[in-house]
mmCIF file of the N, C-alpha and C atoms, coordinates in Angstrom:
data_MODEL
# 
_entry.id   MODEL 
# 
loop_
_atom_site.group_PDB 
_atom_site.id 
_atom_site.type_symbol 
_atom_site.label_atom_id 
_atom_site.label_alt_id 
_atom_site.label_comp_id 
_atom_site.label_asym_id 
_atom_site.label_entity_id 
_atom_site.label_seq_id 
_atom_site.pdbx_PDB_ins_code 
_atom_site.Cartn_x 
_atom_site.Cartn_y 
_atom_site.Cartn_z 
_atom_site.occupancy 
_atom_site.B_iso_or_equiv 
_atom_site.pdbx_formal_charge 
_atom_site.auth_seq_id 
_atom_site.auth_comp_id 
_atom_site.auth_asym_id 
_atom_site.auth_atom_id 
_atom_site.pdbx_PDB_model_num 
ATOM 1   N N  . GLY A 1 1  ? 10.081  -41.630 28.269 1.00 0.00 ? 1  GLY A N  1 
ATOM 2   C CA . GLY A 1 1  ? 8.643   -41.546 28.294 1.00 0.00 ? 1  GLY A CA 1 
ATOM 3   C C  . GLY A 1 1  ? 8.024   -42.737 27.628 1.00 0.00 ? 1  GLY A C  1 
ATOM 4   N N  . SER A 1 2  ? 6.724   -42.889 27.757 1.00 0.00 ? 2  SER A N  1 
ATOM 5   C CA . SER A 1 2  ? 6.031   -44.054 27.243 1.00 0.00 ? 2  SER A CA 1 
ATOM 6   C C  . SER A 1 2  ? 5.463   -43.812 25.872 1.00 0.00 ? 2  SER A C  1 
ATOM 7   N N  . GLY A 1 3  ? 5.099   -42.570 25.522 1.00 0.00 ? 3  GLY A N  1 
ATOM 8   C CA . GLY A 1 3  ? 4.588   -42.253 24.193 1.00 0.00 ? 3  GLY A CA 1 
ATOM 9   C C  . GLY A 1 3  ? 3.334   -42.992 23.853 1.00 0.00 ? 3  GLY A C  1 
ATOM 10  N N  . GLY A 1 4  ? 2.945   -42.939 22.578 1.00 0.00 ? 4  GLY A N  1 
ATOM 11  C CA . GLY A 1 4  ? 1.763   -43.694 22.125 1.00 0.00 ? 4  GLY A CA 1 
ATOM 12  C C  . GLY A 1 4  ? 0.476   -42.961 22.325 1.00 0.00 ? 4  GLY A C  1 
ATOM 13  N N  . SER A 1 5  ? -0.577  -43.768 22.279 1.00 0.00 ? 5  SER A N  1 
ATOM 14  C CA . SER A 1 5  ? -1.922  -43.212 22.471 1.00 0.00 ? 5  SER A CA 1 
ATOM 15  C C  . SER A 1 5  ? -2.724  -44.194 23.279 1.00 0.00 ? 5  SER A C  1 
ATOM 16  N N  . GLU A 1 6  ? -3.858  -43.744 23.743 1.00 0.00 ? 6  GLU A N  1 
ATOM 17  C CA . GLU A 1 6  ? -4.719  -44.591 24.522 1.00 0.00 ? 6  GLU A CA 1 
ATOM 18  C C  . GLU A 1 6  ? -6.067  -44.707 23.831 1.00 0.00 ? 6  GLU A C  1 
ATOM 19  N N  . VAL A 1 7  ? -6.800  -45.760 24.146 1.00 0.00 ? 7  VAL A N  1 
ATOM 20  C CA . VAL A 1 7  ? -8.109  -45.975 23.530 1.00 0.00 ? 7  VAL A CA 1 
ATOM 21  C C  . VAL A 1 7  ? -9.158  -45.377 24.451 1.00 0.00 ? 7  VAL A C  1 
ATOM 22  N N  . GLY A 1 8  ? -9.969  -44.510 23.893 1.00 0.00 ? 8  GLY A N  1 
ATOM 23  C CA . GLY A 1 8  ? -11.044 -43.871 24.653 1.00 0.00 ? 8  GLY A CA 1 
ATOM 24  C C  . GLY A 1 8  ? -12.223 -44.799 24.822 1.00 0.00 ? 8  GLY A C  1 
ATOM 25  N N  . GLY A 1 9  ? -13.227 -44.368 25.569 1.00 0.00 ? 9  GLY A N  1 
ATOM 26  C CA . GLY A 1 9  ? -14.398 -45.192 25.849 1.00 0.00 ? 9  GLY A CA 1 
ATOM 27  C C  . GLY A 1 9  ? -15.168 -45.565 24.617 1.00 0.00 ? 9  GLY A C  1 
ATOM 28  N N  . ASP A 1 10 ? -15.053 -44.800 23.533 1.00 0.00 ? 10 ASP A N  1 
ATOM 29  C CA . ASP A 1 10 ? -15.760 -45.120 22.302 1.00 0.00 ? 10 ASP A CA 1 
ATOM 30  C C  . ASP A 1 10 ? -14.927 -46.003 21.381 1.00 0.00 ? 10 ASP A C  1 
ATOM 31  N N  . GLY A 1 11 ? -13.736 -46.465 21.838 1.00 0.00 ? 11 GLY A N  1 
ATOM 32  C CA . GLY A 1 11 ? -12.889 -47.336 21.045 1.00 0.00 ? 11 GLY A CA 1 
ATOM 33  C C  . GLY A 1 11 ? -11.991 -46.611 20.079 1.00 0.00 ? 11 GLY A C  1 
ATOM 34  N N  . GLU A 1 12 ? -12.106 -45.274 19.972 1.00 0.00 ? 12 GLU A N  1 
ATOM 35  C CA . GLU A 1 12 ? -11.244 -44.526 19.082 1.00 0.00 ? 12 GLU A CA 1 
ATOM 36  C C  . GLU A 1 12 ? -9.946  -44.160 19.768 1.00 0.00 ? 12 GLU A C  1 
ATOM 37  N N  . ARG A 1 13 ? -8.879  -44.084 18.976 1.00 0.00 ? 13 ARG A N  1 
ATOM 38  C CA . ARG A 1 13 ? -7.579  -43.707 19.527 1.00 0.00 ? 13 ARG A CA 1 
ATOM 39  C C  . ARG A 1 13 ? -7.533  -42.209 19.764 1.00 0.00 ? 13 ARG A C  1 
ATOM 40  N N  . SER A 1 14 ? -6.953  -41.813 20.905 1.00 0.00 ? 14 SER A N  1 
ATOM 41  C CA . SER A 1 14 ? -6.774  -40.386 21.202 1.00 0.00 ? 14 SER A CA 1 
ATOM 42  C C  . SER A 1 14 ? -5.349  -40.209 21.711 1.00 0.00 ? 14 SER A C  1 
ATOM 43  N N  . PRO A 1 15 ? -4.782  -39.006 21.534 1.00 0.00 ? 15 PRO A N  1 
ATOM 44  C CA . PRO A 1 15 ? -3.412  -38.801 21.978 1.00 0.00 ? 15 PRO A CA 1 
ATOM 45  C C  . PRO A 1 15 ? -3.280  -38.953 23.490 1.00 0.00 ? 15 PRO A C  1 
ATOM 46  N N  . SER A 1 16 ? -2.146  -39.474 23.928 1.00 0.00 ? 16 SER A N  1 
ATOM 47  C CA . SER A 1 16 ? -1.879  -39.595 25.348 1.00 0.00 ? 16 SER A CA 1 
ATOM 48  C C  . SER A 1 16 ? -1.671  -38.205 25.971 1.00 0.00 ? 16 SER A C  1 
ATOM 49  N N  . ALA A 1 17 ? -1.748  -38.163 27.284 1.00 0.00 ? 17 ALA A N  1 
ATOM 50  C CA . ALA A 1 17 ? -1.509  -36.926 28.002 1.00 0.00 ? 17 ALA A CA 1 
ATOM 51  C C  . ALA A 1 17 ? -0.032  -36.541 27.874 1.00 0.00 ? 17 ALA A C  1 
ATOM 52  N N  . TYR A 1 18 ? 0.230   -35.252 27.817 1.00 0.00 ? 18 TYR A N  1 
ATOM 53  C CA . TYR A 1 18 ? 1.583   -34.761 27.753 1.00 0.00 ? 18 TYR A CA 1 
ATOM 54  C C  . TYR A 1 18 ? 1.604   -33.358 28.361 1.00 0.00 ? 18 TYR A C  1 
ATOM 55  N N  . ALA A 1 19 ? 2.778   -32.797 28.533 1.00 0.00 ? 19 ALA A N  1 
ATOM 56  C CA . ALA A 1 19 ? 2.922   -31.447 29.080 1.00 0.00 ? 19 ALA A CA 1 
ATOM 57  C C  . ALA A 1 19 ? 3.823   -30.640 28.168 1.00 0.00 ? 19 ALA A C  1 
ATOM 58  N N  . THR A 1 20 ? 3.747   -29.310 28.310 1.00 0.00 ? 20 THR A N  1 
ATOM 59  C CA . THR A 1 20 ? 4.665   -28.396 27.638 1.00 0.00 ? 20 THR A CA 1 
ATOM 60  C C  . THR A 1 20 ? 5.124   -27.382 28.676 1.00 0.00 ? 20 THR A C  1 
ATOM 61  N N  . LEU A 1 21 ? 6.317   -26.847 28.463 1.00 0.00 ? 21 LEU A N  1 
ATOM 62  C CA . LEU A 1 21 ? 6.868   -25.792 29.298 1.00 0.00 ? 21 LEU A CA 1 
ATOM 63  C C  . LEU A 1 21 ? 7.037   -24.545 28.435 1.00 0.00 ? 21 LEU A C  1 
ATOM 64  N N  . PRO A 1 22 ? 5.981   -23.706 28.339 1.00 0.00 ? 22 PRO A N  1 
ATOM 65  C CA . PRO A 1 22 ? 6.067   -22.520 27.503 1.00 0.00 ? 22 PRO A CA 1 
ATOM 66  C C  . PRO A 1 22 ? 7.240   -21.633 27.915 1.00 0.00 ? 22 PRO A C  1 
ATOM 67  N N  . PRO A 1 23 ? 7.894   -20.948 27.008 1.00 0.00 ? 23 PRO A N  1 
ATOM 68  C CA . PRO A 1 23 ? 7.475   -20.734 25.630 1.00 0.00 ? 23 PRO A CA 1 
ATOM 69  C C  . PRO A 1 23 ? 7.792   -21.882 24.690 1.00 0.00 ? 23 PRO A C  1 
ATOM 70  N N  . ALA A 1 24 ? 8.552   -22.872 25.129 1.00 0.00 ? 24 ALA A N  1 
ATOM 71  C CA . ALA A 1 24 ? 8.843   -24.026 24.259 1.00 0.00 ? 24 ALA A CA 1 
ATOM 72  C C  . ALA A 1 24 ? 7.553   -24.808 24.008 1.00 0.00 ? 24 ALA A C  1 
ATOM 73  N N  . SER A 1 25 ? 7.468   -25.422 22.862 1.00 0.00 ? 25 SER A N  1 
ATOM 74  C CA . SER A 1 25 ? 6.271   -26.178 22.533 1.00 0.00 ? 25 SER A CA 1 
ATOM 75  C C  . SER A 1 25 ? 6.520   -27.668 22.442 1.00 0.00 ? 25 SER A C  1 
ATOM 76  N N  . ALA A 1 26 ? 7.739   -28.103 22.783 1.00 0.00 ? 26 ALA A N  1 
ATOM 77  C CA . ALA A 1 26 ? 8.079   -29.518 22.715 1.00 0.00 ? 26 ALA A CA 1 
ATOM 78  C C  . ALA A 1 26 ? 7.212   -30.317 23.673 1.00 0.00 ? 26 ALA A C  1 
ATOM 79  N N  . ARG A 1 27 ? 6.712   -31.473 23.199 1.00 0.00 ? 27 ARG A N  1 
ATOM 80  C CA . ARG A 1 27 ? 5.889   -32.326 24.050 1.00 0.00 ? 27 ARG A CA 1 
ATOM 81  C C  . ARG A 1 27 ? 6.777   -33.078 25.044 1.00 0.00 ? 27 ARG A C  1 
ATOM 82  N N  . ILE A 1 28 ? 6.355   -33.090 26.288 1.00 0.00 ? 28 ILE A N  1 
ATOM 83  C CA . ILE A 1 28 ? 7.060   -33.797 27.358 1.00 0.00 ? 28 ILE A CA 1 
ATOM 84  C C  . ILE A 1 28 ? 6.137   -34.842 27.911 1.00 0.00 ? 28 ILE A C  1 
ATOM 85  N N  . GLU A 1 29 ? 6.569   -36.092 27.887 1.00 0.00 ? 29 GLU A N  1 
ATOM 86  C CA . GLU A 1 29 ? 5.766   -37.158 28.464 1.00 0.00 ? 29 GLU A CA 1 
ATOM 87  C C  . GLU A 1 29 ? 5.629   -36.890 29.962 1.00 0.00 ? 29 GLU A C  1 
ATOM 88  N N  . LEU A 1 30 ? 4.496   -37.224 30.552 1.00 0.00 ? 30 LEU A N  1 
ATOM 89  C CA . LEU A 1 30 ? 4.258   -36.905 31.970 1.00 0.00 ? 30 LEU A CA 1 
ATOM 90  C C  . LEU A 1 30 ? 5.288   -37.575 32.870 1.00 0.00 ? 30 LEU A C  1 
ATOM 91  N N  . GLY A 1 31 ? 5.800   -38.754 32.471 1.00 0.00 ? 31 GLY A N  1 
ATOM 92  C CA . GLY A 1 31 ? 6.806   -39.418 33.268 1.00 0.00 ? 31 GLY A CA 1 
ATOM 93  C C  . GLY A 1 31 ? 8.150   -38.682 33.273 1.00 0.00 ? 31 GLY A C  1 
ATOM 94  N N  . ASP A 1 32 ? 8.337   -37.769 32.305 1.00 0.00 ? 32 ASP A N  1 
ATOM 95  C CA . ASP A 1 32 ? 9.578   -37.023 32.203 1.00 0.00 ? 32 ASP A CA 1 
ATOM 96  C C  . ASP A 1 32 ? 9.478   -35.601 32.721 1.00 0.00 ? 32 ASP A C  1 
ATOM 97  N N  . ILE A 1 33 ? 8.310   -35.224 33.228 1.00 0.00 ? 33 ILE A N  1 
ATOM 98  C CA . ILE A 1 33 ? 8.085   -33.824 33.603 1.00 0.00 ? 33 ILE A CA 1 
ATOM 99  C C  . ILE A 1 33 ? 8.974   -33.398 34.779 1.00 0.00 ? 33 ILE A C  1 
ATOM 100 N N  . ARG A 1 34 ? 9.247   -34.293 35.704 1.00 0.00 ? 34 ARG A N  1 
ATOM 101 C CA . ARG A 1 34 ? 10.066  -33.926 36.872 1.00 0.00 ? 34 ARG A CA 1 
ATOM 102 C C  . ARG A 1 34 ? 11.464  -33.466 36.421 1.00 0.00 ? 34 ARG A C  1 
ATOM 103 N N  . SER A 1 35 ? 12.103  -34.237 35.562 1.00 0.00 ? 35 SER A N  1 
ATOM 104 C CA . SER A 1 35 ? 13.445  -33.838 35.119 1.00 0.00 ? 35 SER A CA 1 
ATOM 105 C C  . SER A 1 35 ? 13.392  -32.570 34.266 1.00 0.00 ? 35 SER A C  1 
ATOM 106 N N  . ALA A 1 36 ? 12.331  -32.401 33.468 1.00 0.00 ? 36 ALA A N  1 
ATOM 107 C CA . ALA A 1 36 ? 12.169  -31.179 32.672 1.00 0.00 ? 36 ALA A CA 1 
ATOM 108 C C  . ALA A 1 36 ? 11.994  -29.966 33.579 1.00 0.00 ? 36 ALA A C  1 
ATOM 109 N N  . LEU A 1 37 ? 11.234  -30.115 34.665 1.00 0.00 ? 37 LEU A N  1 
ATOM 110 C CA . LEU A 1 37 ? 11.057  -29.001 35.616 1.00 0.00 ? 37 LEU A CA 1 
ATOM 111 C C  . LEU A 1 37 ? 12.362  -28.668 36.331 1.00 0.00 ? 37 LEU A C  1 
ATOM 112 N N  . GLU A 1 38 ? 13.135  -29.694 36.671 1.00 0.00 ? 38 GLU A N  1 
ATOM 113 C CA . GLU A 1 38 ? 14.413  -29.446 37.321 1.00 0.00 ? 38 GLU A CA 1 
ATOM 114 C C  . GLU A 1 38 ? 15.360  -28.684 36.390 1.00 0.00 ? 38 GLU A C  1 
ATOM 115 N N  . ARG A 1 39 ? 15.385  -29.039 35.105 1.00 0.00 ? 39 ARG A N  1 
ATOM 116 C CA . ARG A 1 39 ? 16.219  -28.333 34.138 1.00 0.00 ? 39 ARG A CA 1 
ATOM 117 C C  . ARG A 1 39 ? 15.740  -26.875 33.976 1.00 0.00 ? 39 ARG A C  1 
ATOM 118 N N  . ALA A 1 40 ? 14.438  -26.672 33.915 1.00 0.00 ? 40 ALA A N  1 
ATOM 119 C CA . ALA A 1 40 ? 13.889  -25.322 33.763 1.00 0.00 ? 40 ALA A CA 1 
ATOM 120 C C  . ALA A 1 40 ? 14.195  -24.486 35.004 1.00 0.00 ? 40 ALA A C  1 
ATOM 121 N N  . THR A 1 41 ? 14.105  -25.075 36.178 1.00 0.00 ? 41 THR A N  1 
ATOM 122 C CA . THR A 1 41 ? 14.417  -24.357 37.419 1.00 0.00 ? 41 THR A CA 1 
ATOM 123 C C  . THR A 1 41 ? 15.872  -23.953 37.461 1.00 0.00 ? 41 THR A C  1 
ATOM 124 N N  . THR A 1 42 ? 16.770  -24.860 37.064 1.00 0.00 ? 42 THR A N  1 
ATOM 125 C CA . THR A 1 42 ? 18.199  -24.545 37.028 1.00 0.00 ? 42 THR A CA 1 
ATOM 126 C C  . THR A 1 42 ? 18.473  -23.442 36.016 1.00 0.00 ? 42 THR A C  1 
ATOM 127 N N  . ARG A 1 43 ? 17.816  -23.488 34.846 1.00 0.00 ? 43 ARG A N  1 
ATOM 128 C CA . ARG A 1 43 ? 18.001  -22.468 33.813 1.00 0.00 ? 43 ARG A CA 1 
ATOM 129 C C  . ARG A 1 43 ? 17.550  -21.095 34.310 1.00 0.00 ? 43 ARG A C  1 
ATOM 130 N N  . ILE A 1 44 ? 16.451  -21.056 35.037 1.00 0.00 ? 44 ILE A N  1 
ATOM 131 C CA . ILE A 1 44 ? 15.885  -19.775 35.487 1.00 0.00 ? 44 ILE A CA 1 
ATOM 132 C C  . ILE A 1 44 ? 16.498  -19.309 36.788 1.00 0.00 ? 44 ILE A C  1 
ATOM 133 N N  . ALA A 1 45 ? 16.636  -20.214 37.775 1.00 0.00 ? 45 ALA A N  1 
ATOM 134 C CA . ALA A 1 45 ? 17.070  -19.806 39.111 1.00 0.00 ? 45 ALA A CA 1 
ATOM 135 C C  . ALA A 1 45 ? 18.534  -20.070 39.375 1.00 0.00 ? 45 ALA A C  1 
ATOM 136 N N  . GLY A 1 46 ? 19.225  -20.737 38.448 1.00 0.00 ? 46 GLY A N  1 
ATOM 137 C CA . GLY A 1 46 ? 20.666  -21.021 38.628 1.00 0.00 ? 46 GLY A CA 1 
ATOM 138 C C  . GLY A 1 46 ? 20.899  -22.350 39.340 1.00 0.00 ? 46 GLY A C  1 
ATOM 139 N N  . ALA A 1 47 ? 22.144  -22.792 39.256 1.00 0.00 ? 47 ALA A N  1 
ATOM 140 C CA . ALA A 1 47 ? 22.510  -24.092 39.821 1.00 0.00 ? 47 ALA A CA 1 
ATOM 141 C C  . ALA A 1 47 ? 22.338  -24.129 41.330 1.00 0.00 ? 47 ALA A C  1 
ATOM 142 N N  . ASN A 1 48 ? 22.468  -22.968 41.973 1.00 0.00 ? 48 ASN A N  1 
ATOM 143 C CA . ASN A 1 48 ? 22.299  -22.918 43.443 1.00 0.00 ? 48 ASN A CA 1 
ATOM 144 C C  . ASN A 1 48 ? 20.840  -22.775 43.845 1.00 0.00 ? 48 ASN A C  1 
ATOM 145 N N  . LYS A 1 49 ? 19.945  -22.804 42.849 1.00 0.00 ? 49 LYS A N  1 
ATOM 146 C CA . LYS A 1 49 ? 18.495  -22.724 43.070 1.00 0.00 ? 49 LYS A CA 1 
ATOM 147 C C  . LYS A 1 49 ? 18.110  -21.449 43.815 1.00 0.00 ? 49 LYS A C  1 
ATOM 148 N N  . GLY A 1 50 ? 18.673  -20.292 43.370 1.00 0.00 ? 50 GLY A N  1 
ATOM 149 C CA . GLY A 1 50 ? 18.297  -19.025 43.920 1.00 0.00 ? 50 GLY A CA 1 
ATOM 150 C C  . GLY A 1 50 ? 16.814  -18.743 43.636 1.00 0.00 ? 50 GLY A C  1 
ATOM 151 N N  . ILE A 1 51 ? 16.218  -17.917 44.429 1.00 0.00 ? 51 ILE A N  1 
ATOM 152 C CA . ILE A 1 51 ? 14.813  -17.577 44.259 1.00 0.00 ? 51 ILE A CA 1 
ATOM 153 C C  . ILE A 1 51 ? 14.711  -16.601 43.091 1.00 0.00 ? 51 ILE A C  1 
ATOM 154 N N  . SER A 1 52 ? 13.752  -16.830 42.189 1.00 0.00 ? 52 SER A N  1 
ATOM 155 C CA . SER A 1 52 ? 13.566  -15.999 41.008 1.00 0.00 ? 52 SER A CA 1 
ATOM 156 C C  . SER A 1 52 ? 12.126  -15.540 40.895 1.00 0.00 ? 52 SER A C  1 
ATOM 157 N N  . PRO A 1 53 ? 11.918  -14.290 40.466 1.00 0.00 ? 53 PRO A N  1 
ATOM 158 C CA . PRO A 1 53 ? 10.556  -13.828 40.237 1.00 0.00 ? 53 PRO A CA 1 
ATOM 159 C C  . PRO A 1 53 ? 9.984   -14.304 38.892 1.00 0.00 ? 53 PRO A C  1 
ATOM 160 N N  . LYS A 1 54 ? 10.841  -14.904 38.052 1.00 0.00 ? 54 LYS A N  1 
ATOM 161 C CA . LYS A 1 54 ? 10.397  -15.396 36.753 1.00 0.00 ? 54 LYS A CA 1 
ATOM 162 C C  . LYS A 1 54 ? 9.732   -16.761 36.915 1.00 0.00 ? 54 LYS A C  1 
ATOM 163 N N  . PRO A 1 55 ? 8.490   -16.910 36.508 1.00 0.00 ? 55 PRO A N  1 
ATOM 164 C CA . PRO A 1 55 ? 7.773   -18.173 36.740 1.00 0.00 ? 55 PRO A CA 1 
ATOM 165 C C  . PRO A 1 55 ? 8.175   -19.291 35.770 1.00 0.00 ? 55 PRO A C  1 
ATOM 166 N N  . VAL A 1 56 ? 7.968   -20.521 36.221 1.00 0.00 ? 56 VAL A N  1 
ATOM 167 C CA . VAL A 1 56 ? 8.012   -21.685 35.368 1.00 0.00 ? 56 VAL A CA 1 
ATOM 168 C C  . VAL A 1 56 ? 6.559   -22.079 35.149 1.00 0.00 ? 56 VAL A C  1 
ATOM 169 N N  . THR A 1 57 ? 6.126   -22.149 33.916 1.00 0.00 ? 57 THR A N  1 
ATOM 170 C CA . THR A 1 57 ? 4.752   -22.489 33.571 1.00 0.00 ? 57 THR A CA 1 
ATOM 171 C C  . THR A 1 57 ? 4.707   -23.862 32.966 1.00 0.00 ? 57 THR A C  1 
ATOM 172 N N  . VAL A 1 58 ? 3.814   -24.719 33.422 1.00 0.00 ? 58 VAL A N  1 
ATOM 173 C CA . VAL A 1 58 ? 3.621   -26.052 32.892 1.00 0.00 ? 58 VAL A CA 1 
ATOM 174 C C  . VAL A 1 58 ? 2.201   -26.148 32.385 1.00 0.00 ? 58 VAL A C  1 
ATOM 175 N N  . ARG A 1 59 ? 2.023   -26.575 31.152 1.00 0.00 ? 59 ARG A N  1 
ATOM 176 C CA . ARG A 1 59 ? 0.698   -26.834 30.617 1.00 0.00 ? 59 ARG A CA 1 
ATOM 177 C C  . ARG A 1 59 ? 0.538   -28.318 30.433 1.00 0.00 ? 59 ARG A C  1 
ATOM 178 N N  . VAL A 1 60 ? -0.516  -28.854 31.002 1.00 0.00 ? 60 VAL A N  1 
ATOM 179 C CA . VAL A 1 60 ? -0.817  -30.278 30.876 1.00 0.00 ? 60 VAL A CA 1 
ATOM 180 C C  . VAL A 1 60 ? -1.938  -30.455 29.861 1.00 0.00 ? 60 VAL A C  1 
ATOM 181 N N  . HIS A 1 61 ? -1.687  -31.291 28.852 1.00 0.00 ? 61 HIS A N  1 
ATOM 182 C CA . HIS A 1 61 ? -2.649  -31.535 27.792 1.00 0.00 ? 61 HIS A CA 1 
ATOM 183 C C  . HIS A 1 61 ? -3.112  -32.981 27.881 1.00 0.00 ? 61 HIS A C  1 
ATOM 184 N N  . THR A 1 62 ? -4.405  -33.184 27.972 1.00 0.00 ? 62 THR A N  1 
ATOM 185 C CA . THR A 1 62 ? -4.965  -34.520 28.022 1.00 0.00 ? 62 THR A CA 1 
ATOM 186 C C  . THR A 1 62 ? -6.328  -34.506 27.378 1.00 0.00 ? 62 THR A C  1 
ATOM 187 N N  . PRO A 1 63 ? -6.693  -35.567 26.675 1.00 0.00 ? 63 PRO A N  1 
ATOM 188 C CA . PRO A 1 63 ? -7.994  -35.569 25.974 1.00 0.00 ? 63 PRO A CA 1 
ATOM 189 C C  . PRO A 1 63 ? -9.182  -35.760 26.913 1.00 0.00 ? 63 PRO A C  1 
ATOM 190 N N  . HIS A 1 64 ? -8.957  -36.068 28.179 1.00 0.00 ? 64 HIS A N  1 
ATOM 191 C CA . HIS A 1 64 ? -10.069 -36.433 29.061 1.00 0.00 ? 64 HIS A CA 1 
ATOM 192 C C  . HIS A 1 64 ? -10.336 -35.461 30.186 1.00 0.00 ? 64 HIS A C  1 
ATOM 193 N N  . THR A 1 65 ? -9.627  -34.333 30.245 1.00 0.00 ? 65 THR A N  1 
ATOM 194 C CA . THR A 1 65 ? -9.851  -33.358 31.325 1.00 0.00 ? 65 THR A CA 1 
ATOM 195 C C  . THR A 1 65 ? -9.777  -31.957 30.741 1.00 0.00 ? 65 THR A C  1 
ATOM 196 N N  . PRO A 1 66 ? -10.265 -30.973 31.491 1.00 0.00 ? 66 PRO A N  1 
ATOM 197 C CA . PRO A 1 66 ? -10.149 -29.579 31.035 1.00 0.00 ? 66 PRO A CA 1 
ATOM 198 C C  . PRO A 1 66 ? -8.687  -29.166 31.007 1.00 0.00 ? 66 PRO A C  1 
ATOM 199 N N  . PRO A 1 67 ? -8.344  -28.105 30.269 1.00 0.00 ? 67 PRO A N  1 
ATOM 200 C CA . PRO A 1 67 ? -6.945  -27.601 30.248 1.00 0.00 ? 67 PRO A CA 1 
ATOM 201 C C  . PRO A 1 67 ? -6.479  -27.248 31.658 1.00 0.00 ? 67 PRO A C  1 
ATOM 202 N N  . LEU A 1 68 ? -5.210  -27.506 31.934 1.00 0.00 ? 68 LEU A N  1 
ATOM 203 C CA . LEU A 1 68 ? -4.634  -27.222 33.247 1.00 0.00 ? 68 LEU A CA 1 
ATOM 204 C C  . LEU A 1 68 ? -3.288  -26.549 33.043 1.00 0.00 ? 68 LEU A C  1 
ATOM 205 N N  . THR A 1 69 ? -3.082  -25.402 33.693 1.00 0.00 ? 69 THR A N  1 
ATOM 206 C CA . THR A 1 69 ? -1.817  -24.706 33.647 1.00 0.00 ? 69 THR A CA 1 
ATOM 207 C C  . THR A 1 69 ? -1.368  -24.495 35.101 1.00 0.00 ? 69 THR A C  1 
ATOM 208 N N  . MET A 1 70 ? -0.113  -24.860 35.387 1.00 0.00 ? 70 MET A N  1 
ATOM 209 C CA . MET A 1 70 ? 0.465   -24.647 36.715 1.00 0.00 ? 70 MET A CA 1 
ATOM 210 C C  . MET A 1 70 ? 1.583   -23.643 36.586 1.00 0.00 ? 70 MET A C  1 
ATOM 211 N N  . VAL A 1 71 ? 1.689   -22.734 37.552 1.00 0.00 ? 71 VAL A N  1 
ATOM 212 C CA . VAL A 1 71 ? 2.755   -21.730 37.547 1.00 0.00 ? 71 VAL A CA 1 
ATOM 213 C C  . VAL A 1 71 ? 3.462   -21.817 38.884 1.00 0.00 ? 71 VAL A C  1 
ATOM 214 N N  . ASP A 1 72 ? 4.823   -21.797 38.826 1.00 0.00 ? 72 ASP A N  1 
ATOM 215 C CA . ASP A 1 72 ? 5.635   -21.879 40.031 1.00 0.00 ? 72 ASP A CA 1 
ATOM 216 C C  . ASP A 1 72 ? 6.721   -20.820 39.925 1.00 0.00 ? 72 ASP A C  1 
ATOM 217 N N  . LEU A 1 73 ? 7.037   -20.165 41.035 1.00 0.00 ? 73 LEU A N  1 
ATOM 218 C CA . LEU A 1 73 ? 8.177   -19.297 41.092 1.00 0.00 ? 73 LEU A CA 1 
ATOM 219 C C  . LEU A 1 73 ? 9.322   -20.128 41.645 1.00 0.00 ? 73 LEU A C  1 
ATOM 220 N N  . PRO A 1 74 ? 10.320  -20.457 40.817 1.00 0.00 ? 74 PRO A N  1 
ATOM 221 C CA . PRO A 1 74 ? 11.358  -21.380 41.233 1.00 0.00 ? 74 PRO A CA 1 
ATOM 222 C C  . PRO A 1 74 ? 12.270  -20.802 42.304 1.00 0.00 ? 74 PRO A C  1 
ATOM 223 N N  . GLY A 1 75 ? 12.865  -21.715 43.054 1.00 0.00 ? 75 GLY A N  1 
ATOM 224 C CA . GLY A 1 75 ? 13.859  -21.302 44.039 1.00 0.00 ? 75 GLY A CA 1 
ATOM 225 C C  . GLY A 1 75 ? 13.681  -21.988 45.363 1.00 0.00 ? 75 GLY A C  1 
ATOM 226 N N  . LEU A 1 76 ? 12.463  -22.194 45.776 1.00 0.00 ? 76 LEU A N  1 
ATOM 227 C CA . LEU A 1 76 ? 12.226  -22.896 47.029 1.00 0.00 ? 76 LEU A CA 1 
ATOM 228 C C  . LEU A 1 76 ? 11.800  -24.315 46.647 1.00 0.00 ? 76 LEU A C  1 
ATOM 229 N N  . THR A 1 77 ? 12.704  -25.287 46.808 1.00 0.00 ? 77 THR A N  1 
ATOM 230 C CA . THR A 1 77 ? 12.476  -26.635 46.336 1.00 0.00 ? 77 THR A CA 1 
ATOM 231 C C  . THR A 1 77 ? 12.503  -27.604 47.490 1.00 0.00 ? 77 THR A C  1 
ATOM 232 N N  . ARG A 1 78 ? 11.481  -28.416 47.559 1.00 0.00 ? 78 ARG A N  1 
ATOM 233 C CA . ARG A 1 78 ? 11.470  -29.504 48.516 1.00 0.00 ? 78 ARG A CA 1 
ATOM 234 C C  . ARG A 1 78 ? 10.811  -30.681 47.847 1.00 0.00 ? 78 ARG A C  1 
ATOM 235 N N  . ILE A 1 79 ? 11.508  -31.786 47.749 1.00 0.00 ? 79 ILE A N  1 
ATOM 236 C CA . ILE A 1 79 ? 10.985  -32.998 47.124 1.00 0.00 ? 79 ILE A CA 1 
ATOM 237 C C  . ILE A 1 79 ? 10.527  -33.907 48.255 1.00 0.00 ? 79 ILE A C  1 
ATOM 238 N N  . ALA A 1 80 ? 9.249   -34.296 48.208 1.00 0.00 ? 80 ALA A N  1 
ATOM 239 C CA . ALA A 1 80 ? 8.696   -35.159 49.255 1.00 0.00 ? 80 ALA A CA 1 
ATOM 240 C C  . ALA A 1 80 ? 8.847   -36.629 48.853 1.00 0.00 ? 80 ALA A C  1 
# 
C-alpha cells in the first residue's frame, strides 16, 4: 500500500482513504483491498469458492466522502 496522508483543500493534512473488513479493524490500503477480499472469500467460502450465505463486509473510510459499506455474499466470482 501507499500509506501516508493527503493535503486537503484548506492545506491541512488528513488521513488517506482506507478500508476495513469487519469484524477485524485492521486498516487496509485501497490498493490492497483486492487481495484482502480474495483472502476473506477463501476463508468464508473455501478454496473452491463455494457459495456461502455469510457476507463479506467492506467499510471504506475517507475524509472526503460519506461513509460507504459494501456487502457481498461470496462464492460467485468473476474478475473483469
